[in-house]
GUMI-429240 format. One record per atom (N, C-alpha, C, CB): residue number from 1; chain; atom name; x negated, y, z. Coordinates in steps of 0.001 Angstrom, whole numbers, plus 500000, padded with zeros to 6 digits. Atoms other than C-alpha are relative to their C-alpha. Glycine has a CB too. Layout:
% GUMI-429240
 num chaine atome      X      Y      Z
 NUM      A    CA      X      Y      Z
...
END
This chain:
% GUMI-429240
 num chaine atome      X      Y      Z
   1      A     N 501177 500839 499960
   1      A    CA 499113 948797 654790
   1      A     C 499967 499153 498749
   1      A    CB 499980 499124 501264
   2      A     N 500134 500837 501185
   2      A    CA 497796 947034 651724
   2      A     C 499075 498833 500326
   2      A    CB 499459 500819 498791
   3      A     N 500803 501206 499821
   3      A    CA 496051 943728 651323
   3      A     C 499206 499797 498722
   3      A    CB 500894 498744 500329
   4      A     N 500807 500319 501165
   4      A    CA 493309 942584 649006
   4      A     C 500859 499206 499009
   4      A    CB 498723 499199 500407
   5      A     N 499150 500690 500972
   5      A    CA 495081 941527 645781
   5      A     C 499707 498497 499876
   5      A    CB 499839 500649 498652
   6      A     N 500341 501427 500102
   6      A    CA 493196 938217 645637
   6      A     C 500513 499230 501212
   6      A    CB 498476 499816 499867
   7      A     N 499495 500652 498788
   7      A    CA 494123 937406 649246
   7      A     C 501517 499842 499917
   7      A    CB 499611 500812 501263
   8      A     N 498545 500102 500140
   8      A    CA 497777 938194 648535
   8      A     C 500361 498933 498966
   8      A    CB 500604 501365 499596
   9      A     N 499719 501005 501032
   9      A    CA 497708 936070 645372
   9      A     C 499871 498586 500567
   9      A    CB 499047 500178 498801
  10      A     N 500150 501323 499369
  10      A    CA 496433 933113 647425
  10      A     C 501165 499699 500930
  10      A    CB 498680 499922 500781
  11      A     N 498851 500189 499111
  11      A    CA 499161 933620 650022
  11      A     C 501263 499711 499187
  11      A    CB 500210 501249 500891
  12      A     N 498807 500193 500836
  12      A    CA 501814 933885 647302
  12      A     C 499992 498603 499381
  12      A    CB 500071 501079 498889
  13      A     N 500122 501343 500585
  13      A    CA 500539 930721 645626
  13      A     C 500322 498933 501042
  13      A    CB 498577 499779 499432
  14      A     N 499707 500955 498919
  14      A    CA 500642 928871 648943
  14      A     C 501486 500008 500338
  14      A    CB 499169 500331 501261
  15      A     N 498572 499901 499691
  15      A    CA 504156 930163 649673
  15      A     C 500837 499315 498923
  15      A    CB 500420 501473 500139
  16      A     N 499260 500612 501104
  16      A    CA 505343 929041 646241
  16      A     C 499892 498477 500004
  16      A    CB 499497 500544 498676
  17      A     N 500195 501456 499969
  17      A    CA 503982 925531 646856
  17      A     C 500661 499332 501200
  17      A    CB 498525 499682 500004
  18      A     N 499365 500595 498829
  18      A    CA 505766 925058 650161
  18      A     C 501226 499205 499562
  18      A    CB 500393 501091 501034
  19      A     N 498814 500785 500364
  19      A    CA 508337 922278 649879
  19      A     C 501247 500598 500641
  19      A    CB 499833 498523 500430
  20      A     N 498738 499565 499410
  20      A    CA 511980 923096 650466
  20      A     C 500280 499120 501208
  20      A    CB 501174 499930 498965
  21      A     N 499784 500724 498751
  21      A    CA 512665 922124 654056
  21      A     C 501393 500334 500510
  21      A    CB 498911 500357 501064
  22      A     N 498671 499712 499456
  22      A    CA 516235 921734 655326
  22      A     C 499885 500763 501320
  22      A    CB 500795 498693 500205
  23      A     N 500004 499217 498775
  23      A    CA 516960 924311 658013
  23      A     C 499100 501217 499953
  23      A    CB 499593 499145 501128
  24      A     N 500853 498821 500144
  24      A    CA 514419 926845 656762
  24      A     C 500681 500936 499010
  24      A    CB 498546 499616 499522
  25      A     N 499248 499071 500824
  25      A    CA 516114 929943 655364
  25      A     C 499154 500852 499085
  25      A    CB 500798 500875 500858
  26      A     N 500785 499034 500770
  26      A    CA 513360 932251 654140
  26      A     C 498512 499717 500128
  26      A    CB 500306 501428 500460
  27      A     N 501458 499990 499981
  27      A    CA 509697 932183 653217
  27      A     C 499606 501429 499650
  27      A    CB 499367 498931 498988
  28      A     N 500416 498628 500222
  28      A    CA 508136 935638 653534
  28      A     C 498502 500140 500232
  28      A    CB 500776 500954 500913
  29      A     N 501405 499673 499777
  29      A    CA 504690 937212 653470
  29      A     C 499945 501426 500527
  29      A    CB 499146 499840 498685
  30      A     N 500192 498670 499413
  30      A    CA 503801 940135 655711
  30      A     C 498849 499915 500982
  30      A    CB 501305 500518 500704
  31      A     N 501102 499972 499043
  31      A    CA 500784 941141 657741
  31      A     C 498944 498951 499721
  31      A    CB 500526 499816 501386
  32      A     N 501007 500994 500362
  32      A    CA 498572 938716 655830
  32      A     C 500361 498583 500393
  32      A    CB 498706 500356 500621
  33      A     N 499565 501335 499571
  33      A    CA 500656 935711 656968
  33      A     C 501267 499583 499263
  33      A    CB 500240 499970 501522
  34      A     N 498761 500578 500502
  34      A    CA 503315 933420 655571
  34      A     C 500865 499689 501212
  34      A    CB 499737 498711 499127
  35      A     N 499092 500296 498902
  35      A    CA 506350 933221 657830
  35      A     C 501198 499226 499464
  35      A    CB 500456 501301 500710
  36      A     N 498808 500773 500317
  36      A    CA 509275 930829 657823
  36      A     C 501074 500368 501001
  36      A    CB 499712 498468 500017
  37      A     N 498912 499611 499115
  37      A    CA 512654 931777 659236
  37      A     C 501126 498986 499930
  37      A    CB 500516 501395 499642
  38      A     N 498833 500867 499963
  38      A    CA 515645 929764 660316
  38      A     C 501158 500675 499275
  38      A    CB 500389 499662 501457
  39      A     N 498847 499375 500662
  39      A    CA 518894 930270 658389
  39      A     C 500871 500720 501025
  39      A    CB 500833 498942 499236
  40      A     N 499197 499205 499064
  40      A    CA 521368 932737 659887
  40      A     C 501149 499203 500608
  40      A    CB 500551 501224 499296
  41      A     N 498813 500575 499369
  41      A    CA 524162 931861 662297
  41      A     C 501233 500516 499259
  41      A    CB 500066 500360 501531
  42      A     N 498776 499697 500750
  42      A    CA 527773 932109 661110
  42      A     C 500373 501486 500007
  42      A    CB 501144 499199 500564
  43      A     N 499632 498577 499954
  43      A    CA 528462 935684 662327
  43      A     C 499067 500833 499128
  43      A    CB 499970 500519 501450
  44      A     N 500995 499319 500832
  44      A    CA 525277 936828 660583
  44      A     C 500396 499862 498535
  44      A    CB 498572 499422 500243
  45      A     N 499626 500252 501390
  45      A    CA 526373 935228 657323
  45      A     C 501286 500742 499628
  45      A    CB 500172 498495 499761
  46      A     N 498756 499293 500292
  46      A    CA 529876 936718 657574
  46      A     C 499785 501501 499903
  46      A    CB 501040 499696 501062
  47      A     N 500317 498569 500117
  47      A    CA 528404 940193 658099
  47      A     C 499485 500298 498590
  47      A    CB 498942 500426 501071
  48      A     N 500517 499826 501362
  48      A    CA 526532 939790 654802
  48      A     C 501150 499979 499007
  48      A    CB 498967 498898 499652
  49      A     N 498860 500126 500914
  49      A    CA 529712 938674 653025
  49      A     C 500887 501246 500074
  49      A    CB 500827 498732 500333
  50      A     N 499132 498837 499840
  50      A    CA 531767 941548 654477
  50      A     C 499432 501266 499383
  50      A    CB 500263 500236 501450
  51      A     N 500643 498816 500584
  51      A    CA 529259 944196 653424
  51      A     C 499902 499844 498485
  51      A    CB 498589 500221 500613
  52      A     N 500128 500240 501448
  52      A    CA 528659 942620 649988
  52      A     C 501329 500227 499285
  52      A    CB 499501 498566 499734
  53      A     N 498674 499809 500628
  53      A    CA 532405 942550 649231
  53      A     C 500304 501481 499814
  53      A    CB 501111 499341 500854
  54      A     N 499704 498568 500086
  54      A    CA 532751 946249 649997
  54      A     C 499121 500694 498957
  54      A    CB 499809 500663 501367
  55      A     N 500900 499382 500980
  55      A    CA 529687 947214 647975
  55      A     C 500376 499590 498579
  55      A    CB 498540 499612 500291
  56      A     N 499672 500478 501345
  56      A    CA 530652 945037 644997
  56      A     C 501304 500595 499476
  56      A    CB 500093 498484 499995
  57      A     N 498762 499339 500423
  57      A    CA 534112 946663 644931
  57      A     C 499730 501429 499518
  57      A    CB 501016 500016 501155
  58      A     N 500297 498606 500347
  58      A    CA 532503 950126 644638
  58      A     C 498963 500146 498885
  58      A    CB 499515 500729 501222
  59      A     N 501096 499883 500969
  59      A    CA 529538 949387 642364
  59      A     C 500449 500250 498558
  59      A    CB 499177 498758 500040
  60      A     N 499599 499686 501381
  60      A    CA 531491 949374 639062
  60      A     C 500241 501493 499787
  60      A    CB 501259 499227 499635
  61      A     N 499773 498563 500098
  61      A    CA 532370 953012 639805
  61      A     C 498716 500797 500176
  61      A    CB 501016 500436 501032
  62      A     N 501190 499200 499678
  62      A    CA 529067 954225 641290
  62      A     C 498767 499597 499193
  62      A    CB 499689 499881 501474
  63      A     N 501189 500513 500695
  63      A    CA 526492 952015 639533
  63      A     C 500408 498810 499124
  63      A    CB 498884 499582 501025
  64      A     N 499588 501105 500875
  64      A    CA 527964 949993 636645
  64      A     C 498814 499100 499652
  64      A    CB 500640 500546 498711
  65      A     N 501055 500954 500326
  65      A    CA 525973 946836 635969
  65      A     C 499133 499610 501179
  65      A    CB 499140 500558 498934
  66      A     N 500749 500345 498791
  66      A    CA 524695 946570 639548
  66      A     C 500812 499034 500851
  66      A    CB 499645 501269 500810
  67      A     N 499366 500997 499149
  67      A    CA 525454 943915 642141
  67      A     C 499386 500057 501397
  67      A    CB 499853 498582 499393
  68      A     N 500503 500213 498642
  68      A    CA 525162 943459 645901
  68      A     C 499859 498496 500139
  68      A    CB 500964 500621 501120
  69      A     N 500282 501432 500047
  69      A    CA 523504 940067 646216
  69      A     C 499094 499601 501164
  69      A    CB 499347 499619 498652
  70      A     N 500799 500535 498888
  70      A    CA 522089 937981 649067
  70      A     C 499041 498935 499488
  70      A    CB 500913 499414 501105
  71      A     N 500910 501108 500254
  71      A    CA 519068 935701 648956
  71      A     C 498893 500241 498995
  71      A    CB 500767 498872 499557
  72      A     N 501058 499726 500973
  72      A    CA 516885 937364 646314
  72      A     C 498722 500443 500718
  72      A    CB 500455 501084 498989
  73      A     N 501291 499575 499452
  73      A    CA 513194 937949 646962
  73      A     C 499668 501409 499538
  73      A    CB 498882 499025 499582
  74      A     N 500494 498657 500290
  74      A    CA 511655 941426 647050
  74      A     C 498496 499969 500217
  74      A    CB 500697 501095 500905
  75      A     N 501455 500109 499904
  75      A    CA 507936 941637 646322
  75      A     C 499314 501315 499669
  75      A    CB 499492 498909 499077
  76      A     N 500891 498884 500259
  76      A    CA 505403 944427 646575
  76      A     C 498585 499470 500228
  76      A    CB 500328 501254 500926
  77      A     N 501318 500634 499905
  77      A    CA 502089 942718 645846
  77      A     C 498933 500997 500427
  77      A    CB 499615 499371 498662
  78      A     N 501017 499006 499635
  78      A    CA 500150 945986 646245
  78      A     C 499956 500229 501508
  78      A    CB 500270 501324 499282
  79      A     N 499952 499865 498538
  79      A    CA 501255 946094 649892
  79      A     C 499930 498638 500686
  79      A    CB 501280 500734 500426
  80      A     N 500089 501338 499417
  80      A    CA 500996 942332 650389
  80      A     C 501280 499565 500680
  80      A    CB 498875 499945 500984
  81      A     N 498715 500294 499383
  81      A    CA 504699 941951 651078
  81      A     C 500891 499190 499065
  81      A    CB 500699 501292 500402
  82      A     N 498928 500764 500630
  82      A    CA 507220 939320 650066
  82      A     C 501084 499898 501065
  82      A    CB 499511 498557 499485
  83      A     N 498897 499996 499042
  83      A    CA 510531 939835 651842
  83      A     C 501229 499395 499327
  83      A    CB 500299 501448 500516
  84      A     N 498709 500491 500477
  84      A    CA 513930 938189 651504
  84      A     C 501056 500692 500860
  84      A    CB 500108 498407 500087
  85      A     N 499002 499283 499224
  85      A    CA 516370 940822 652746
  85      A     C 501327 499233 500019
  85      A    CB 500205 501410 499429
  86      A     N 498706 500653 499923
  86      A    CA 519813 939695 653816
  86      A     C 500873 500343 498801
  86      A    CB 500703 500387 501284
  87      A     N 499179 499549 501115
  87      A    CA 521398 941712 650994
  87      A     C 499271 501140 499308
  87      A    CB 501420 500444 500479
  88      A     N 500580 498889 500763
  88      A    CA 520193 944015 648211
  88      A     C 500971 500419 498912
  88      A    CB 498628 499605 499386
  89      A     N 499275 499495 501157
  89      A    CA 521818 946206 645559
  89      A     C 498964 500252 498914
  89      A    CB 500822 501308 500341
  90      A     N 500913 499860 501140
  90      A    CA 520122 946002 642161
  90      A     C 500767 499748 498706
  90      A    CB 498793 499016 500124
  91      A     N 499377 500230 501308
  91      A    CA 520902 945882 638432
  91      A     C 500105 498501 499754
  91      A    CB 499188 500689 498860
  92      A     N 499800 501422 500280
  92      A    CA 522359 942538 637398
  92      A     C 498946 499458 499045
  92      A    CB 501386 499768 499422
  93      A     N 500994 500432 500978
  93      A    CA 519797 942401 634596
  93      A     C 498593 499917 500580
  93      A    CB 500003 500938 498825
  94      A     N 501354 499956 499428
  94      A    CA 516807 942902 636941
  94      A     C 499349 498627 500110
  94      A    CB 500044 500637 501365
  95      A     N 500674 501307 499909
  95      A    CA 516183 939185 637635
  95      A     C 499607 499406 498655
  95      A    CB 500887 499029 500712
  96      A     N 500342 500501 501318
  96      A    CA 516006 938611 633884
  96      A     C 498630 500479 499548
  96      A    CB 501047 500419 499000
  97      A     N 501314 499483 500349
  97      A    CA 512662 940460 633863
  97      A     C 498925 498936 499974
  97      A    CB 499611 501068 500954
  98      A     N 500947 501097 500095
  98      A    CA 510947 937109 634194
  98      A     C 499173 499742 501234
  98      A    CB 499105 500244 498893
  99      A     N 500789 500206 498792
  99      A    CA 509263 937596 637557
  99      A     C 500769 499186 501021
  99      A    CB 499587 501332 500599
 100      A     N 499333 500806 498982
 100      A    CA 509980 935414 640563
 100      A     C 500759 500826 501035
 100      A    CB 498992 499143 500696
 101      A     N 499389 499150 498975
 101      A    CA 511079 938395 642676
 101      A     C 500322 501363 499416
 101      A    CB 499068 500145 501223
 102      A     N 499704 498618 500369
 102      A    CA 512605 941830 642394
 102      A     C 498845 500886 500426
 102      A    CB 501328 500480 500642
 103      A     N 501014 499009 499651
 103      A    CA 510253 944796 642445
 103      A     C 500689 501163 500708
 103      A    CB 499223 500492 498730
 104      A     N 499359 498939 499221
 104      A    CA 510883 947717 644805
 104      A     C 500754 501035 499168
 104      A    CB 498971 500695 500814
 105      A     N 499328 498970 500796
 105      A    CA 511773 950180 642025
 105      A     C 501325 499519 499413
 105      A    CB 499091 500459 498882
 106      A     N 498753 500554 500524
 106      A    CA 514626 947843 640981
 106      A     C 501124 499983 501044
 106      A    CB 499759 498594 499489
 107      A     N 499060 500162 498891
 107      A    CA 516369 947990 644375
 107      A     C 500477 501363 500502
 107      A    CB 499347 499206 501149
 108      A     N 499411 498756 499506
 108      A    CA 518760 950740 645504
 108      A     C 500242 499973 501506
 108      A    CB 501302 500273 499281
 109      A     N 499646 500130 498593
 109      A    CA 519680 949404 648951
 109      A     C 499547 498638 500503
 109      A    CB 501523 500187 500212
 110      A     N 500322 501234 499288
 110      A    CA 518367 946801 651371
 110      A     C 500836 499991 501277
 110      A    CB 498451 499890 500317
 111      A     N 499221 500176 498783
 111      A    CA 520617 945476 654141
 111      A     C 499355 498889 500811
 111      A    CB 501496 499675 499681
 112      A     N 500524 501008 499079
 112      A    CA 519219 943615 657139
 112      A     C 500965 499872 501172
 112      A    CB 498560 500371 500494
 113      A     N 499168 500307 498847
 113      A    CA 521303 941942 659831
 113      A     C 499058 499444 501067
 113      A    CB 501164 498978 499641
 114      A     N 500861 500488 498924
 114      A    CA 519480 941516 663147
 114      A     C 500490 498606 500389
 114      A    CB 500009 500978 501240
 115      A     N 499565 501364 499675
 115      A    CA 519509 937781 663904
 115      A     C 500315 499841 501483
 115      A    CB 498927 498997 499593
 116      A     N 499772 500383 498604
 116      A    CA 520826 936211 667047
 116      A     C 498676 499420 500472
 116      A    CB 501211 498958 500166
 117      A     N 501384 500392 499692
 117      A    CA 517482 935887 668791
 117      A     C 499882 498663 500725
 117      A    CB 499353 501065 500835
 118      A     N 500412 501159 499211
 118      A    CA 515863 932730 670005
 118      A     C 499459 500554 501315
 118      A    CB 498916 499109 499239
 119      A     N 500421 499493 498686
 119      A    CA 514741 932971 673657
 119      A     C 498752 500870 499986
 119      A    CB 499765 498859 500909
 120      A     N 501254 499230 499953
 120      A    CA 511290 934331 672832
 120      A     C 499769 500839 498754
 120      A    CB 498831 499069 500191
 121      A     N 500205 499204 501208
 121      A    CA 511890 936176 669559
 121      A     C 499974 501477 500349
 121      A    CB 501098 499712 498961
 122      A     N 500078 498555 499795
 122      A    CA 511306 939876 669179
 122      A     C 500619 500718 498802
 122      A    CB 498526 500453 500211
 123      A     N 499375 499409 501177
 123      A    CA 513900 941183 666680
 123      A     C 499738 501497 499861
 123      A    CB 501475 499757 500041
 124      A     N 500270 498570 500123
 124      A    CA 513216 944848 667521
 124      A     C 498676 500231 499282
 124      A    CB 499979 500669 501384
 125      A     N 501298 499862 500656
 125      A    CA 509566 944469 666531
 125      A     C 500110 499626 498533
 125      A    CB 498941 499129 500694
 126      A     N 499877 500479 501377
 126      A    CA 510435 942501 663410
 126      A     C 500736 501012 499135
 126      A    CB 500726 498653 499963
 127      A     N 499245 499070 500825
 127      A    CA 512999 945018 662231
 127      A     C 499335 501358 499880
 127      A    CB 501376 500166 500554
 128      A     N 500809 498779 500176
 128      A    CA 510749 948005 662915
 128      A     C 498999 499797 498875
 128      A    CB 499261 500377 501317
 129      A     N 500955 500300 501072
 129      A    CA 508181 946314 660653
 129      A     C 500693 500003 498646
 129      A    CB 499323 498641 500242
 130      A     N 499257 500018 501263
 130      A    CA 510819 945743 657967
 130      A     C 500365 501419 499562
 130      A    CB 501273 499143 500136
 131      A     N 499661 498622 500341
 131      A    CA 511974 949372 658117
 131      A     C 498764 500695 499426
 131      A    CB 500537 500766 501247
 132      A     N 501246 499396 500514
 132      A    CA 508339 950499 657675
 132      A     C 499682 499468 498603
 132      A    CB 498813 499711 500962
 133      A     N 500293 500601 501309
 133      A    CA 507865 948045 654783
 133      A     C 500897 500579 498914
 133      A    CB 500171 498477 500059
 134      A     N 499073 499537 501026
 134      A    CA 511005 949116 652915
 134      A     C 499799 501484 499702
 134      A    CB 501442 499742 500433
 135      A     N 500282 498579 500221
 135      A    CA 510223 952821 653419
 135      A     C 498742 500150 499145
 135      A    CB 499831 500747 501353
 136      A     N 501255 499925 500760
 136      A    CA 506653 952292 652132
 136      A     C 500189 499524 498563
 136      A    CB 498911 499164 500686
 137      A     N 499720 500488 501348
 137      A    CA 508023 950372 649133
 137      A     C 500799 501001 499174
 137      A    CB 500750 498688 500072
 138      A     N 499212 498998 500711
 138      A    CA 510193 953372 648258
 138      A     C 501449 499591 499763
 138      A    CB 499356 500300 498690
 139      A     N 498592 500375 500126
 139      A    CA 513559 951613 648646
 139      A     C 500821 501192 500495
 139      A    CB 500335 498675 500819
 140      A     N 499307 498769 499609
 140      A    CA 515980 954575 648726
 140      A     C 500858 499898 501265
 140      A    CB 500860 500439 498881
 141      A     N 499070 500120 498882
 141      A    CA 518437 953215 651308
 141      A     C 499785 498690 500743
 141      A    CB 501447 500098 499509
 142      A     N 500124 501198 499167
 142      A    CA 518243 950772 654205
 142      A     C 501104 500043 501048
 142      A    CB 498581 499908 500674
 143      A     N 498944 500130 499002
 143      A    CA 521153 949583 656337
 143      A     C 499603 498896 500959
 143      A    CB 501385 499702 499341
 144      A     N 500327 500957 498952
 144      A    CA 520309 947862 659609
 144      A     C 501246 499790 500851
 144      A    CB 498794 500492 500870
 145      A     N 498803 500361 499241
 145      A    CA 523198 946037 661309
 145      A     C 499564 499125 501168
 145      A    CB 501057 499260 499097
 146      A     N 500403 500739 498809
 146      A    CA 522805 944762 664875
 146      A     C 501223 499408 500718
 146      A    CB 499212 500917 500956
 147      A     N 498847 500638 499358
 147      A    CA 525561 942289 665880
 147      A     C 499784 499680 501484
 147      A    CB 500338 498734 499267
 148      A     N 500237 500219 498573
 148      A    CA 523884 941822 669280
 148      A     C 500616 501131 500809
 148      A    CB 498488 499886 500296
 149      A     N 499552 498810 499289
 149      A    CA 524887 945357 670247
 149      A     C 501264 500615 499409
 149      A    CB 498905 501021 500007
 150      A     N 498851 499392 500663
 150      A    CA 527691 946148 667784
 150      A     C 499694 501381 499464
 150      A    CB 501160 500075 500946
 151      A     N 500448 498701 500497
 151      A    CA 525684 949019 666310
 151      A     C 499194 499819 498714
 151      A    CB 499155 500734 501070
 152      A     N 500860 500053 501176
 152      A    CA 523607 949897 663283
 152      A     C 499411 501362 499699
 152      A    CB 500773 499486 498793
 153      A     N 500682 498766 500406
 153      A    CA 521496 952504 661547
 153      A     C 499952 500038 498480
 153      A    CB 498556 500087 500611
 154      A     N 500187 499745 501426
 154      A    CA 521588 953956 658044
 154      A     C 498731 500828 499873
 154      A    CB 501248 500738 499357
 155      A     N 501235 499268 500280
 155      A    CA 518106 955006 656903
 155      A     C 500073 500498 498565
 155      A    CB 498726 499102 500228
 156      A     N 500061 499488 501364
 156      A    CA 517839 957304 653913
 156      A     C 499017 501160 499931
 156      A    CB 501399 500443 499514
 157      A     N 500961 498950 500303
 157      A    CA 515934 960229 652461
 157      A     C 498642 499339 499730
 157      A    CB 499907 501042 501175
 158      A     N 501315 500591 500245
 158      A    CA 512391 959635 651231
 158      A     C 499292 499653 501311
 158      A    CB 499135 500959 499174
 159      A     N 500710 500448 498808
 159      A    CA 510468 957633 653814
 159      A     C 500889 499767 501196
 159      A    CB 498965 500983 500360
 160      A     N 499010 500220 498933
 160      A    CA 513654 957148 655844
 160      A     C 499889 501061 501095
 160      A    CB 499822 498600 500611
 161      A     N 500089 498902 499048
 161      A    CA 513289 960545 657466
 161      A     C 501348 500328 500624
 161      A    CB 499437 501228 499324
 162      A     N 498676 499815 499431
 162      A    CA 517041 960566 658054
 162      A     C 500490 498666 500539
 162      A    CB 500987 500574 498950
 163      A     N 499507 501212 499343
 163      A    CA 518620 958073 660425
 163      A     C 501332 500325 500639
 163      A    CB 498985 499464 501063
 164      A     N 498661 499782 499467
 164      A    CA 522330 957871 661176
 164      A     C 500444 498733 500714
 164      A    CB 501006 500390 498871
 165      A     N 499565 501154 499208
 165      A    CA 523484 955574 663972
 165      A     C 501517 499883 499933
 165      A    CB 499527 500125 501475
 166      A     N 498563 500233 500000
 166      A    CA 526942 953982 664044
 166      A     C 500326 498843 500933
 166      A    CB 500513 499712 498571
 167      A     N 499491 501116 499207
 167      A    CA 529063 951604 666109
 167      A     C 500974 499216 499126
 167      A    CB 500693 500500 501324
 168      A     N 499056 500825 500748
 168      A    CA 531064 948694 664711
 168      A     C 501393 500598 500162
 168      A    CB 499966 498512 500486
 169      A     N 498684 499376 500035
 169      A    CA 534472 950019 663745
 169      A     C 499972 501350 499307
 169      A    CB 500538 500156 501401
 170      A     N 500139 498722 500694
 170      A    CA 533125 953275 662281
 170      A     C 500066 499782 498492
 170      A    CB 498675 500695 500390
 171      A     N 500126 499962 501450
 171      A    CA 533524 954115 658614
 171      A     C 498747 500820 499724
 171      A    CB 501293 500616 499294
 172      A     N 501291 499351 500211
 172      A    CA 530043 954992 657382
 172      A     C 499758 500254 498518
 172      A    CB 498866 499146 500583
 173      A     N 500446 499717 501366
 173      A    CA 528455 956455 654274
 173      A     C 498565 499525 499877
 173      A    CB 500125 501528 499651
 174      A     N 501344 500485 500314
 174      A    CA 525446 954689 652814
 174      A     C 499760 500407 498547
 174      A    CB 499851 498411 500221
 175      A     N 500160 499481 501355
 175      A    CA 524287 956700 649820
 175      A     C 501372 500349 499438
 175      A    CB 499273 498971 499086
 176      A     N 498704 499685 500603
 176      A    CA 527279 956880 647448
 176      A     C 501140 499083 500450
 176      A    CB 499880 499934 498512
 177      A     N 499007 501002 499611
 177      A    CA 529135 954030 649185
 177      A     C 500571 500277 501381
 177      A    CB 499386 498610 499967
 178      A     N 499333 499905 498716
 178      A    CA 531617 954012 652040
 178      A     C 500260 498583 500488
 178      A    CB 501325 500825 499900
 179      A     N 499826 501333 499436
 179      A    CA 531674 950989 654331
 179      A     C 500820 500075 501279
 179      A    CB 498639 499343 500273
 180      A     N 499216 500157 498784
 180      A    CA 534226 949980 656954
 180      A     C 499286 498962 500856
 180      A    CB 501488 499574 499689
 181      A     N 500739 500941 499154
 181      A    CA 532158 948433 659740
 181      A     C 500919 499255 500958
 181      A    CB 498925 500733 500787
 182      A     N 499042 500757 499213
 182      A    CA 535334 947178 661371
 182      A     C 500053 498529 499609
 182      A    CB 501363 500607 499860
 183      A     N 500043 501411 500430
 183      A    CA 534780 943949 659385
 183      A     C 498876 499250 500702
 183      A    CB 499818 499902 498471
 184      A     N 501158 500628 499340
 184      A    CA 531616 943284 661411
 184      A     C 500378 499526 501396
 184      A    CB 498809 500987 500078
 185      A     N 499743 500576 498678
 185      A    CA 531654 941151 664554
 185      A     C 498691 499847 500763
 185      A    CB 500716 498634 499875
 186      A     N 501177 500211 499165
 186      A    CA 529258 940936 667464
 186      A     C 499795 498499 500187
 186      A    CB 500148 500720 501378
 187      A     N 500287 501393 499693
 187      A    CA 527553 937672 668354
 187      A     C 500738 499619 501279
 187      A    CB 498468 499761 500147
 188      A     N 499257 500464 498809
 188      A    CA 529585 935636 670848
 188      A     C 499014 499548 501062
 188      A    CB 500981 498836 499640
END
């Protein structure tokens, strides 16, 4: 789904003007709306660290000059999307391009950790939307980790036509990388 470029530009301008508010983790744009998210709980943050460490240890061999980094923005203005994935793999030089966010063609992998839900949240819906967004953006690989259930899914192939499920404790392959999911913990 795309959005009128002028409408997206107005949303982006509004998002950029939002003041930094303690306790707010991410400002995103999707579905023609600006959304604000709470920062992750501790287990969520440790999952990001555990995956990033493993990827960063392998990247000098598989993709020299690339980094697994948390907190960067990913923008596809043509689709009206501004996302802040939990973790992305991209060239270290990519942020030097001058733009406020990474562009989809600069990203090799997006990692999302399902949050510990609030009583009325709908993480399944939210993550289905993210999977669709990242596939439409052409991100080659997507790793979805679900600490609520101790499971996850590796999406790959063009359009994420391939989906490999795993359980925490499995050793998985994500593109050229091997990850030990035994470092991941379920939410208490």
